[in-house]
VOLUM-672702 format. One record per residue (C-alpha): residue number from 1; x, y, z. Coordinates in steps of 0.1 Angstrom, whole numbers, plus 2048, in hexadecimal, padded with zeros to 3 digits. Last residue first. Layout:
// residues N
 pakol   x   y   z
   NUM   X   Y   Z
...
//
This chain:
// residues 160
 pakol   x   y   z
   160 CF6 4FB E99
   159 CEE 4DA EAF
   158 D03 4BD EB5
   157 CFB 4A1 ECE
   156 D12 484 ECD
   155 D04 465 EDF
   154 D20 44B EE7
   153 D19 429 EF3
   152 D38 41B F00
   151 D4E 402 EF0
   150 D6A 409 F07
   149 D7F 414 EE9
   148 D65 42A EDE
   147 D64 439 F02
   146 D89 440 F01
   145 D86 451 EDD
   144 D6B 467 EEA
   143 D7F 472 F0A
   142 D9E 478 EF4
   141 D8E 48D ED9
   140 D84 4A7 EF4
   139 DA3 4A1 F0A
   138 DB6 4B6 EF3
   137 D9F 4D3 EFC
   136 DAB 4D1 F1F
   135 D93 4C8 F39
   134 D7B 4D8 F52
   133 D6B 4C1 F6A
   132 D46 4CB F72
   131 D41 4C6 F97
   130 D33 4EA F9E
   129 D21 4F8 F7F
   128 D3E 50A F6D
   127 D45 52F F6E
   126 D62 528 F88
   125 D74 519 F68
   124 D75 538 F56
   123 D5E 548 F3C
   122 D62 55B F1C
   121 D4E 546 F05
   120 D64 53B EEA
   119 D86 53F EFB
   118 D7E 538 F1D
   117 D64 51C F1D
   116 D6B 50F EFC
   115 D8F 50A F03
   114 D89 4FC F26
   113 D73 4DF F18
   112 D58 4D3 F31
   111 D56 4B1 F43
   110 D3B 4A3 F57
   109 D39 483 F67
   108 D1A 471 F72
   107 D19 460 F96
   106 CF4 469 FA1
   105 CFE 489 FAD
   104 D11 492 F8D
   103 CEF 48C F7A
   102 CDC 4A2 F93
   101 CF3 4BD F91
   100 CF3 4BC F69
    99 CCC 4BC F6B
    98 CCA 4DA F81
    97 CE6 4ED F70
    96 CD5 4E9 F4E
    95 CB2 4EE F5A
    94 CBA 50F F6E
    93 CA7 526 F58
    92 C8A 50E F53
    91 C6F 527 F60
    90 C7E 549 F5F
    89 C9A 55D F72
    88 CA1 53F F88
    87 CBA 549 FA3
    86 CD8 533 FA4
    85 CF0 54E F9F
    84 CE1 570 FA9
    83 CC8 586 F96
    82 CC8 573 F83
    81 CD7 551 F80
    80 CF0 53C F6D
    79 D0B 525 F73
    78 D1B 519 F51
    77 D19 4F3 F4A
    76 D01 4F5 F2C
    75 D16 511 F1C
    74 D33 4F9 F19
    73 D1F 4EA EFE
    72 D28 508 EE9
    71 D49 4F6 EE0
    70 D4C 4D7 EFA
    69 D38 4C8 F15
    68 D3F 4A4 F19
    67 D24 490 F2F
    66 D31 46D F3E
    65 D1E 44F F47
    64 D28 42F F57
    63 D09 41C F4A
    62 CF2 40F F66
    61 CCF 416 F58
    60 CCD 433 F70
    59 CED 442 F5F
    58 CDD 43C F3D
    57 CBC 44F F4A
    56 CD2 469 F57
    55 CE3 46D F34
    54 CC2 46F F22
    53 CB5 48A F39
    52 CD5 49D F31
    51 CCD 495 F0B
    50 CAC 4A3 F0E
    49 CB8 4C4 F1F
    48 CD2 4CA F05
    47 CBA 4BF EE7
    46 CA1 4D7 EF0
    45 CAC 4F6 EDC
    44 CC1 515 EDE
    43 CC0 519 F06
    42 CE3 50D F08
    41 CF5 509 EE8
    40 D01 4E7 EDC
    39 D20 4D3 ED8
    38 D16 4BA EF1
    37 D25 496 EF5
    36 D15 479 F07
    35 D2B 45D F12
    34 D1F 43B F1E
    33 D30 41F F2E
    32 D2B 3FA F36
    31 D40 3EC F53
    30 D23 3D2 F5E
    29 D09 3D1 F44
    28 CF3 3EF F3D
    27 CCC 3EA F42
    26 CB6 3E7 F24
    25 C91 3EB F2C
    24 C82 3D6 F12
    23 C71 3E6 EF4
    22 C4C 3EE EED
    21 C43 3FF F0F
    20 C1C 405 F12
    19 C13 417 F33
    18 C12 43C F25
    17 BF7 436 F08
    16 BF2 457 EFA
    15 BDC 476 F01
    14 BD7 470 F24
    13 BBC 485 F37
    12 BCA 495 F59
    11 BC1 4B9 F4F
    10 BA1 4B7 F38
     9 B99 4AC F15
     8 B7B 4B9 F05
     7 B5E 4A1 F02
     6 B58 498 EDB
     5 B3A 4A5 ECD
     4 B45 4C5 EBC
     3 B27 4D6 EA9
     2 B2F 4DC E86
     1 B30 503 E7C
//
């Protein structure tokens, strides 16, 4: 077997150049909006968490940012915990609630479709993370259209 002559990497080493930024740091112009829609299931992939982080980044760039949870996306906004609400049963168990709470604390708005919440997933409005605004299923299209009319940046998140 050939001898390894490259020193082993150790904790704290860099694998990539974290300092180089290729593109300019785009900031929102006054009044610009952003909407991120979630039609994805909690814990079934990373896209829910990744786009919550994108929402926080858009907010910090000055965009008036809203998150829309509809269909299975409402599962991102449901309170969790075990053995009691808020307890973290495993590392990352509270990621969605923590990110949504942080997003709202910095001025972001989060909406959840009542139809999906009750008819599809059997939850009532008290199941939502505090601060999330439940909306009619008829509002789901209208919030998207309102953002479109305002020329907002819209990031649609779909998983199956």
